[in-house]
Each structure stands twice: as structure tokens, then as C-alpha cells.
C-alpha positions as CSV (number, residue, x, y, z in Angstrom):
1,M,0.0,0.0,0.0
2,I,1.3,3.4,-1.0
3,R,0.8,6.0,1.8
4,V,0.4,9.6,0.7
5,T,0.3,12.9,2.5
6,L,-1.3,16.0,0.8
7,V,0.1,19.5,1.3
8,D,-2.1,22.2,-0.2
9,D,-3.7,25.3,1.3
10,H,-7.0,24.9,-0.7
11,P,-9.4,22.4,0.9
12,I,-11.2,21.8,-2.4
13,V,-7.9,20.8,-4.1
14,R,-7.0,18.5,-1.2
15,R,-10.4,16.9,-1.5
16,G,-10.0,16.4,-5.3
17,L,-6.6,14.8,-4.8
18,K,-7.8,12.6,-2.0
19,D,-10.8,11.4,-4.0
20,T,-8.6,10.6,-7.0
21,L,-6.1,8.6,-5.0
22,S,-8.5,6.9,-2.6
23,A,-10.3,5.4,-5.6
24,E,-7.2,3.2,-6.2
25,A,-6.9,0.0,-4.2
26,D,-3.1,0.3,-3.7
27,I,-3.1,4.0,-2.5
28,V,-4.2,5.5,0.8
29,V,-4.1,9.1,2.0
30,V,-2.8,9.1,5.5
31,G,-2.3,12.8,6.2
32,E,-3.0,16.4,5.2
33,A,-1.5,19.8,5.8
34,A,-2.7,23.3,4.7
35,R,0.2,25.4,5.9
36,S,4.0,25.1,5.7
37,E,4.4,24.9,9.5
38,E,2.0,21.9,9.7
39,V,4.0,19.7,7.3
40,L,6.7,18.1,9.5
41,A,4.2,17.5,12.3
42,A,1.9,15.7,9.8
43,L,4.7,13.6,8.5
44,S,5.8,12.7,12.1
45,A,2.2,11.8,13.1
46,S,1.5,9.7,10.0
47,P,4.5,8.2,8.2
48,C,4.1,8.1,4.5
49,D,5.9,7.2,1.3
50,V,4.9,10.1,-1.0
51,V,4.1,13.8,-0.3
52,L,2.1,15.8,-2.9
53,L,3.3,19.3,-2.3
54,D,1.9,22.6,-3.6
55,I,4.6,25.1,-4.3
56,S,2.6,28.2,-3.4
57,L,1.9,27.9,0.4
58,P,1.0,30.6,2.9
59,G,4.0,31.7,4.9
60,R,7.2,29.8,4.0
61,G,6.9,28.7,0.4
62,G,6.9,25.2,-1.0
63,L,10.5,25.2,-2.0
64,D,11.5,25.8,1.6
65,V,9.1,23.1,2.8
66,L,10.7,20.8,0.2
67,K,14.1,21.3,1.8
68,D,12.6,20.6,5.3
69,I,11.1,17.3,4.1
70,R,14.3,16.2,2.4
71,R,16.3,17.0,5.5
72,S,14.0,15.5,8.1
73,F,12.4,12.6,6.0
74,P,15.0,11.8,3.3
75,D,13.2,8.5,2.3
76,V,10.0,10.3,1.5
77,R,9.4,11.0,-2.2
78,V,8.0,14.5,-2.9
79,L,5.9,15.1,-6.0
80,V,5.3,18.8,-6.5
81,V,1.8,19.5,-7.8
82,S,1.5,23.1,-8.9
83,T,-0.5,25.6,-10.8
84,H,2.7,26.9,-12.4
85,D,3.7,25.3,-15.7
86,E,6.9,23.3,-16.0
87,S,9.0,26.1,-17.5
88,Q,8.5,28.2,-14.4
89,Y,9.2,25.9,-11.5
90,A,10.0,22.3,-12.5
91,V,13.8,22.8,-12.7
92,R,13.9,24.7,-9.4
93,A,11.8,22.0,-7.7
94,M,13.8,19.1,-9.1
95,R,17.1,20.8,-8.2
96,G,15.7,21.3,-4.7
97,G,15.1,17.5,-4.2
98,A,11.6,16.9,-5.7
99,A,11.2,13.4,-7.2
100,G,8.7,14.7,-9.8
101,Y,6.6,17.6,-10.9
102,L,3.0,17.8,-12.2
103,T,0.7,20.8,-13.0
104,K,-2.8,20.9,-11.6
105,T,-4.1,20.7,-15.1
106,S,-2.8,17.2,-15.5
107,P,-5.4,14.4,-15.9
108,P,-6.2,12.4,-12.7
109,E,-4.8,9.2,-14.3
110,E,-1.4,10.9,-14.7
111,L,-1.4,11.7,-11.0
112,V,-2.0,8.1,-10.1
113,R,0.6,6.9,-12.6
114,A,3.1,9.4,-11.1
115,V,2.6,8.2,-7.6
116,R,3.1,4.6,-8.6
117,Q,6.2,5.3,-10.6
118,L,7.7,7.2,-7.7
119,M,7.4,4.1,-5.6
120,R,8.9,1.9,-8.3
121,T,11.7,4.1,-9.5
122,G,12.0,7.0,-7.2
123,R,11.4,9.5,-10.0
124,Y,8.6,10.8,-12.3
125,I,9.7,12.9,-15.2
126,N,7.1,13.5,-17.9
127,E,7.7,14.9,-21.3
128,E,7.1,18.5,-20.2
129,V,9.5,18.3,-17.3
130,G,12.0,16.5,-19.4
131,A,11.9,19.4,-21.9
132,A,12.4,22.0,-19.1
133,L,15.4,20.1,-17.7
134,A,16.9,19.7,-21.2
135,Q,16.6,23.4,-21.9
136,F,18.2,24.3,-18.5
137,A,21.1,22.0,-19.3
138,Q,21.9,23.9,-22.5
139,D,24.3,26.5,-21.3
140,D,24.5,28.2,-24.7
141,R,20.8,29.1,-24.4
142,P,20.5,31.1,-21.2
143,G,17.0,31.6,-19.8
144,P,15.3,34.7,-18.4
145,P,17.0,36.5,-15.4
146,H,14.6,35.0,-12.8
147,E,15.8,31.5,-13.5
148,R,19.2,32.5,-12.0
149,L,17.7,33.6,-8.7
150,S,18.5,31.6,-5.6
151,D,15.7,29.8,-3.8
152,R,15.7,32.4,-1.0
153,E,15.8,35.3,-3.5
154,H,12.9,33.7,-5.3
155,E,11.0,33.4,-2.0
156,V,11.5,37.0,-1.1
157,L,10.3,38.0,-4.6
158,R,7.2,35.9,-4.1
159,L,6.4,37.7,-0.8
160,L,7.1,41.1,-2.2
161,T,4.7,40.3,-5.0
162,A,2.1,39.3,-2.5
163,G,2.3,42.8,-1.0
164,K,4.5,42.0,2.0
165,T,6.8,44.7,3.4
166,V,10.5,44.0,4.2
167,S,9.6,43.8,7.9
168,D,6.7,41.4,7.2
169,I,9.1,39.2,5.2
170,A,11.8,39.3,7.8
171,S,9.3,38.1,10.4
172,E,7.8,35.4,8.2
173,L,11.1,33.9,7.2
174,S,12.8,34.4,10.6
175,L,15.5,36.7,9.0
176,S,16.7,40.2,10.0
177,V,15.3,43.2,8.2
178,K,18.8,44.0,7.0
179,T,19.1,40.5,5.4
180,V,15.8,40.8,3.6
181,S,16.8,44.3,2.4
182,T,20.0,42.7,1.0
183,Y,18.0,40.1,-0.8
184,R,15.7,42.8,-2.2
185,S,18.9,44.7,-3.5
186,R,20.1,41.5,-5.2
187,L,16.7,41.1,-6.9
188,V,16.8,44.6,-8.2
189,E,20.3,44.0,-9.6
190,K,19.7,40.6,-11.0
191,L,16.4,41.5,-12.7
192,A,17.7,44.8,-13.9
193,V,15.0,47.0,-12.4
194,R,15.1,49.9,-9.9
195,T,12.2,49.7,-7.4
196,T,10.0,47.2,-5.6
197,S,7.2,48.2,-7.9
198,D,9.3,47.2,-10.8
199,L,10.1,43.8,-9.1
200,V,6.3,43.2,-8.7
201,R,5.7,44.2,-12.3
202,Y,8.4,41.8,-13.5
203,A,6.9,38.9,-11.5
204,L,3.4,39.6,-12.8
205,E,4.6,40.0,-16.4
206,H,6.4,36.7,-16.3
207,K,3.5,35.0,-14.4
208,L,5.9,33.7,-11.7
209,F,3.3,33.4,-9.0
210,D,-0.5,33.0,-8.5
């Protein structure tokens, strides 16, 4: 029996995932979490084989949660299930330790197939993710500037786009205001803009976040 934990802040999405997986005789959903701070407790309370992880969580984002899971539960396979298409997040998620990546537009049968393949081989890479990984590997074809951001810079950009102040972000990520300001300065430099408003405009134009 494949034991699965669902991590998504939308109850209706968790319900749909649970219904899809629970219809299979060899898969059981053993836990759920809606916020980043609930994930490790849920995994401790109900051991599982696979985590379905949304990348856009309230508070600390899914990429940070992915690192937490890999550090505390290294044997658990993480399948990222996201609204963002593969070109935006798949490479970043796979480099962060995800075992697979699916968009929420994927058909239910692919989700089931992905969970089973993760248990058999430890990986699930579909055609779209494979294409994103292949393009990333082609050093002679550099991608857009945001693909060169570190995970922490990416997270700070996400929170700025959500309307958070530097002080808000510092509190949320347990960092100093000075450190967050430094990340903001790096973002301005790397994305070749001048103001926080420009950063937000860049993120919206490139559809980086929900």
C-alpha cells in the first residue's frame, strides 16, 4: 500500500486529490497539511511514502518546505503538484530535491501513474518536465533572469509580489530586516529593475506566482 500525504492550502484541491487517489486499491491518503508549519508534524504523526506538495503555500513557500522534508524525512518522495507550468518551476523544484513535478491541469490518471512510478523508480519525469530540464542544461541558451535567482531570492520576490513589506518578510522567514533588504537589493540588480514596484511588475509580467 502506498501511503500519501497531501500538502495544499486549498481544501477543495486536497479533496479532489484525495478522492482521485483513494479510488485506487493500492493507494491511501494518511495525512494532510494546509500550511507550511504543519507539514513536518503531519509527517511525524502519520509516516508516508509520498508527499504531494503545492509550491505556493502561505508563509514559507513550498521550496523551503521541500528542503525541510528532504532534511527530516530523506526517504519520503516528494511530488510537486503546482498551478505553475513546468517552464517556471520544474527545474527549481527538481534541483531542490523533488522526485517529480506535475501541474494541476494534469489528468487524474497521470497523478495516479506518477505516484506509482515514484514508488517503483524514485522519479517521475514526464515529457514537459524533461523538456524543461533539457533546456536548462543547454548552457548556450540562457533563460530569463529570474531563472538565475537563488531559492531564497525567489521566495523574497514571491512575498514582495504578495504585498508584504520588508519587515513582514523578515518576520515570516525568521530573518533580519537587513538580510531581507540585502535580498531585495540583489533582486533589483539581477532582474535589472530599480524599485520594488518594478520587481512586482516583472513577476506579474512573467507570471511567476499565482
